[in-house]
N, C-alpha and C positions, 0 to 999 in steps of 0.2 A: 459507498462501501467504506468500512472503517479501517482503511490502511493505504493511504497515499495513492489513490487511483488516478490515472491520467489516461485520456484517450490514446489509443495505440498509434495513431498516425498524425498527431498534432504537435505543434511546437511546445517546448517545455519552458519557454520564457514568458513571463507575465509582468504587466505593469502593476505597481502597488501605489495606492493613494496615500501619501505621507500622513495626512490628517487622520485617516482611518487606522493606520498602523499605530500612531501615537495614542489614539483613543483605545485601541485594543490592548496596548501595553499598560495604560493606566488602569483599565478594567481588570487586567490580570495581575496588577501589582508587580510588574517586572521592569527592570531597567535595561539599558542597552547591553551591559555586560552579561546579565543573567540570560537574556534572550539569545545572545550570540552563543553562549556556552550550551544552552539547551538545544539549539538548532544545529550546532556544529559548524558555525562560520566564525570569522573574525569580527571583533567588535566594530572596527571601521566600516565593515560591510553594512551592518545595521545602521550606523550613523549616516552613511550616504543615502540609505533608503529613507530615513527620517527627514533629512534635509532636502530630499528631492534631487540631489546630485545624481543618484542612480535610481532609475525607475523600474528596472526589470531585475528579476531574480529567478533562479531555478529552484530556490528553497521555499517557494510560496506555500506549498502544501504543509511543509514542516513548520513554518512560522505560524500559519493559521492553527495548526494542531496544538502547538505549544501554548499559544495564547487562548485557546479555547474558543476560537471564532471560526468563520468560514472563509475560504479563499475568495468567494464572491464578495464578501464585505471588504476585504483588503483591496480588492480590485475596483471597488466603488460600484459594483453591479447591484448592490442592495444596501439599504440603510439599516438593516437588521443585523446586529453583530452576533446573534445566537447561531450556534452550530445546528445543522440539520443531521438526521441519522445517516445521511450519505457522505457527510464530510469526514475527512481522515482524523484519526486520533493519534496523539503523540506516542511513538514507541521509544520511550526513554529508558535505556537500560539502567538497572540498579547495580551499583558498584559492589563487588564481593570482596571479602577479606583475602581470598586466595587469588593471586594474579593469574593463575593458570585456569581459572574458572570464569565463565561469563554467564549472564542471565538473559534469557530470551523470553519475550512475551508469548504467552499462550492465551488465546481467546476462546471463549465458549461459543464458537462460531462454526457451523457445519457448511462446507461448500458441497453443493450437490454435484455429483459426477454427471448427472443429467441436468440439474438445475434446482436451486433451492432459494426461496425468498429469504433475504438476509437482513431485512430491516424490521422484521415483525417483533423482535424482542430486544431488550437492552443487551449490550455486549459487555461482558466482564473480562478483566485481564488478570492473569496470574503470572508472576515471573518465575521461571524455572531455571535452575543452574545446570550448566553443561560444561564439559571440558572444552577449552578453546581449541585444542588440537583436534578433537573430534569434529567440531563444527567446521574447521578449516579443510576438512576432507571434501566438503560439499560446496563451499563458496568462500571467496575472499572479501565479500561485501562487508561494510561496517555492521557490527552486531545489532545496532539500533534499527537497521533496515530489514531485520529478519523477524518472523513470527511463526508460531505454530497454529494450525487449524486442523479440523477433522473432516475427512471425506464422508460423503453420504450418497449411496446409490451404487449402481452396477455398470454404468455406461463406459467406464474406463478399465473394466476387467479385461485381461487378467493382470495388467500392470498395477492397478490401484483397486483395492477392495473396499467395500463398505466399512466405515469406521477406522480406516487407516489414519495415522497421524502424519500430517504433511508439514514440512519445513518450507516456508515460502519466502523468497528473496525479493523484496520490493525494490531493490536496487537494479534489478533486471526487468525491464518492461517493454523491450523492443524485440519482438519475435524475429530471430535470424536463422535459427536451426529448426528444421522440420521435425526432428525427433525429440524436441523439448516439450514439456507439459506446463501449462500456465493456469494460474488462478485469474479468472476474469469476472466481470459483472456486465450483464446485459439485461435491460428492461427490469431492473430490480432483482434479477436472479444471479446468485453466485454460482459459478461453475468451475470445474476443473476439466480442461480440454487441451487437445493439441491444436495448434494454429498453423495455417499455411496461407501465404498471400494468394489472392485470386485476381481475376481480371477487373479492370476499371476501378482499382483501389479497394476492392473488397477483401475481406479476410474470411477464409474458410475455417469453420469451427468443427473440429472432428472428434468423434468418439473412437475408442479402440474396440469397443463391443460392436460388432456389425449389426446388431439389432436396433441400434440407434441411428437415425438419419443424420446426414451432414446439415449444418446450418451455415448461413452467410451473414456477415455483418458489414455495414458500410460506415462511412465517416460519421463519428459521433454516436453510433449505436452501441459500441462496446468499449469498456474500460479494461485495460490490462492492470491487474493488481500486482502481479509479480510472477516469477518463475518458481515452479515446484522443484527444489533442489535435493530433497531427501524425503523418503517414505519410511515411516516406522510402523511396523506391524506387530500387533499383540499376538503372542503365541499361547 
C-alpha cells in the first residue's frame, strides 16, 4: 500500500543496514541534513544510523519512502533497492505562503468499502490546501501523516457512502476503540472497515452494512494504513 502501512500487531522497531542506507542516500542524492529534514528527525539520528551506532528506528518506512527505496532493502532483506507497488510513498507537505493553511496529499486511490485491488494502476498525488484550524478539528497528528482517498462500495453504509472523500491519519495505526473506522490492506485489497480484537490474537473485520459478512485476520495477514478521521460528502 502506498501510505506507510505496518502490520497491526507487530513491533514498530526495525534494524537498518548502514551500508544499504548509505547506498540509498547516494542513489537519491541526499545528504544527512536533507534526509533528516524530509523524514522529520534530527540530523544526529541519521548520523547514528549511518555509523551503525544505532541500528533501530521507528522512522524506517518514512526513510525508505523519502529515499525512493524499500524498507526491505534498508533492512538487508533484499539486494534490490527499487520500490515495489506495495511500498510506502513519501507524504511530504508543500509549504504554503499562508501560515494558517496546510496542504494535504490527495491520491487517486479508491478504498473499497468491501474491498478493492489497490496495486493495479499507478497512484498519483495532488496537494490540496486546507485551513489548519479545520484540519485540527479531526486530528492533532503531523500534517505529513494525513492523506485523502475516496471510498468505493456500500459495505460501510450508512456511515460512509460510495465516493465519499476520506481523511486518513497514518499516525494512528493501533485499533483501540471499537467505534473507529480504519483504512486497511489485506491480500492486496484496500478496505475501509471497523476493527475489533478477537480470540487468539485475531482481528475481526466488520462492515456496518449487515449484508456483508464479518472477516477475520491473523498475524501478518492485515496491514493497518491509518484511521479514518473525517468524511467529506459531495452534495
